[in-house]
C-alpha positions as a Markdown table, in Angstrom:
| # | Residue | x | y | z |
|---|---|---|---|---|
| 1 | Met | 0.0 | 0.0 | 0.0 |
| 2 | Ala | 1.4 | 3.4 | -1.0 |
| 3 | Arg | 1.2 | 6.0 | 1.7 |
| 4 | Thr | -0.1 | 9.4 | 0.9 |
| 5 | Asp | 2.8 | 11.8 | 0.6 |
| 6 | Ile | 3.0 | 15.1 | 2.5 |
| 7 | Thr | 5.2 | 17.7 | 0.7 |
| 8 | Val | 7.8 | 19.4 | 3.0 |
| 9 | Gln | 7.3 | 23.2 | 2.8 |
| 10 | Thr | 9.6 | 26.0 | 3.9 |
| 11 | Leu | 8.5 | 28.9 | 6.1 |
| 12 | Ser | 10.5 | 32.0 | 6.7 |
| 13 | Ala | 12.1 | 32.1 | 10.1 |
| 14 | Tyr | 11.3 | 35.8 | 10.1 |
| 15 | Gly | 7.6 | 36.3 | 9.8 |
| 16 | Gly | 6.5 | 33.0 | 8.5 |
| 17 | Lys | 3.1 | 31.8 | 9.9 |
| 18 | Val | 1.4 | 28.5 | 10.1 |
| 19 | Glu | -1.5 | 30.1 | 8.2 |
| 20 | Asp | 1.0 | 30.3 | 5.2 |
| 21 | Leu | 1.2 | 26.5 | 5.0 |
| 22 | Thr | -0.8 | 24.4 | 2.5 |
| 23 | Leu | -2.5 | 21.7 | 4.5 |
| 24 | Thr | -2.9 | 18.1 | 3.3 |
| 25 | Ala | -6.0 | 16.2 | 4.2 |
| 26 | Gly | -5.4 | 13.2 | 6.5 |
| 27 | Asp | -5.6 | 9.7 | 4.9 |
| 28 | Ala | -6.4 | 7.0 | 7.5 |
| 29 | Thr | -6.9 | 4.4 | 4.7 |
| 30 | Asn | -3.4 | 4.6 | 3.3 |
| 31 | Asp | -1.7 | 6.4 | 6.2 |
| 32 | Met | 0.9 | 9.1 | 5.3 |
| 33 | Ser | 4.6 | 9.8 | 5.0 |
| 34 | Phe | 7.1 | 12.6 | 4.1 |
| 35 | Thr | 10.8 | 12.8 | 3.3 |
| 36 | His | 12.7 | 14.2 | 6.2 |
| 37 | Pro | 15.0 | 17.0 | 5.0 |
| 38 | Gly | 18.0 | 15.6 | 6.8 |
| 39 | Gly | 20.2 | 18.2 | 8.6 |
| 40 | Gln | 17.4 | 20.8 | 8.9 |
| 41 | Ala | 15.0 | 21.2 | 11.7 |
| 42 | Cys | 11.6 | 19.8 | 10.6 |
| 43 | Phe | 8.2 | 20.2 | 12.2 |
| 44 | Leu | 4.9 | 18.4 | 11.9 |
| 45 | Phe | 1.7 | 20.5 | 12.1 |
| 46 | Ile | -1.6 | 18.8 | 12.8 |
| 47 | Lys | -5.0 | 20.5 | 12.6 |
| 48 | Asn | -8.0 | 18.7 | 14.0 |
| 49 | Gly | -11.4 | 20.1 | 13.0 |
| 50 | His | -13.2 | 17.0 | 14.3 |
| 51 | Thr | -15.4 | 17.0 | 17.4 |
| 52 | Ser | -13.3 | 14.3 | 19.1 |
| 53 | Pro | -9.6 | 14.0 | 19.9 |
| 54 | Ile | -7.5 | 12.3 | 17.1 |
| 55 | Thr | -4.1 | 10.6 | 17.6 |
| 56 | Val | -1.4 | 10.6 | 14.9 |
| 57 | Asp | 1.4 | 8.1 | 15.4 |
| 58 | Met | 4.9 | 8.8 | 14.2 |
| 59 | Ile | 6.4 | 5.3 | 13.6 |
| 60 | Ala | 9.9 | 4.7 | 15.1 |
| 61 | Val | 12.8 | 2.5 | 13.8 |
| 62 | Ala | 15.8 | 1.0 | 15.4 |
| 63 | Gly | 18.6 | 3.4 | 16.2 |
| 64 | Pro | 21.7 | 3.4 | 14.1 |
| 65 | Lys | 24.0 | 2.9 | 17.0 |
| 66 | Thr | 22.0 | 1.0 | 19.6 |
| 67 | Phe | 19.9 | -1.2 | 17.4 |
| 68 | Gln | 17.2 | -0.9 | 20.0 |
| 69 | Met | 13.6 | -0.1 | 18.9 |
| 70 | Ala | 12.7 | 3.4 | 19.7 |
| 71 | Gln | 9.2 | 4.3 | 20.9 |
| 72 | Asn | 6.5 | 5.4 | 18.5 |
| 73 | Val | 5.4 | 9.0 | 19.2 |
| 74 | Ser | 1.7 | 9.5 | 19.6 |
| 75 | Ile | 0.5 | 13.1 | 19.0 |
| 76 | Ala | -2.9 | 13.6 | 20.5 |
| 77 | Thr | -4.8 | 16.6 | 19.1 |
| 78 | Thr | -8.0 | 17.5 | 21.0 |
| 79 | Asn | -11.1 | 18.5 | 19.2 |
| 80 | Ala | -11.0 | 21.6 | 17.1 |
| 81 | Lys | -7.3 | 22.2 | 18.1 |
| 82 | Glu | -3.9 | 22.2 | 16.6 |
| 83 | Ser | -0.6 | 20.5 | 17.6 |
| 84 | Met | 3.0 | 20.9 | 16.4 |
| 85 | Val | 6.0 | 18.7 | 17.1 |
| 86 | Gly | 9.6 | 18.7 | 16.0 |
| 87 | Val | 10.6 | 15.6 | 14.0 |
| 88 | Pro | 14.2 | 14.3 | 14.6 |
| 89 | Pro | 15.8 | 12.7 | 11.6 |
| 90 | Val | 17.2 | 9.8 | 13.6 |
| 91 | Gly | 14.8 | 7.2 | 15.0 |
| 92 | Phe | 11.9 | 8.0 | 12.6 |
| 93 | Thr | 13.3 | 7.9 | 9.1 |
| 94 | Gln | 12.3 | 4.5 | 7.6 |
| 95 | Ser | 14.3 | 2.4 | 5.1 |
| 96 | Asp | 12.4 | 4.1 | 2.3 |
| 97 | Gly | 13.8 | 7.5 | 3.4 |
| 98 | Lys | 10.5 | 8.7 | 4.7 |
| 99 | Val | 8.9 | 9.3 | 8.1 |
| 100 | His | 5.7 | 7.3 | 8.4 |
| 101 | Leu | 2.5 | 8.6 | 10.1 |
| 102 | Asp | -0.4 | 6.4 | 11.0 |
| 103 | Met | -3.9 | 7.4 | 12.1 |
| 104 | Thr | -7.2 | 5.7 | 12.6 |
| 105 | Val | -9.5 | 8.7 | 11.9 |
| 106 | Asp | -9.0 | 11.3 | 9.2 |
| 107 | Thr | -12.3 | 13.2 | 9.3 |
| 108 | Asn | -11.5 | 16.9 | 9.3 |
| 109 | Leu | -7.8 | 16.2 | 9.9 |
| 110 | Glu | -5.2 | 18.2 | 8.1 |
| 111 | Leu | -1.4 | 18.0 | 8.2 |
| 112 | Ala | 1.6 | 19.9 | 7.1 |
| 113 | Val | 5.4 | 19.4 | 7.4 |
| 114 | Phe | 7.8 | 22.3 | 7.2 |
| 115 | Thr | 11.3 | 23.6 | 7.7 |
| 116 | Met | 12.4 | 27.1 | 8.6 |
| 117 | Ser | 14.6 | 29.3 | 6.3 |
| 118 | Pro | 17.1 | 30.3 | 7.2 |
| 119 | Ser | 17.5 | 27.4 | 9.6 |
| 120 | Pro | 17.3 | 28.5 | 13.3 |
């Protein structure tokens, strides 16, 4: 199953606003992914317009040095609220070079991934 891709966008570190992002509709059927930009700080923005809380899971992989399984990160977004988290490149980039996001509900769920320019 091919995951729905989220395009990584760039916001200005000086005056860029979340409102400037193009949001991608959530896809619980196929789940979602994005290519981490590597050495840059990267952020996941989640907007929940649903009347109930929604959880988005960022799927972890084994660490490159410890070979231990990292913990998945669950981002809970309460009803009609927004959440934002930093996404580290290590521990979440899968063998296909992408960060995988899983969700069980996608009604009124929108996501965006962005970096800042110039990098903070």
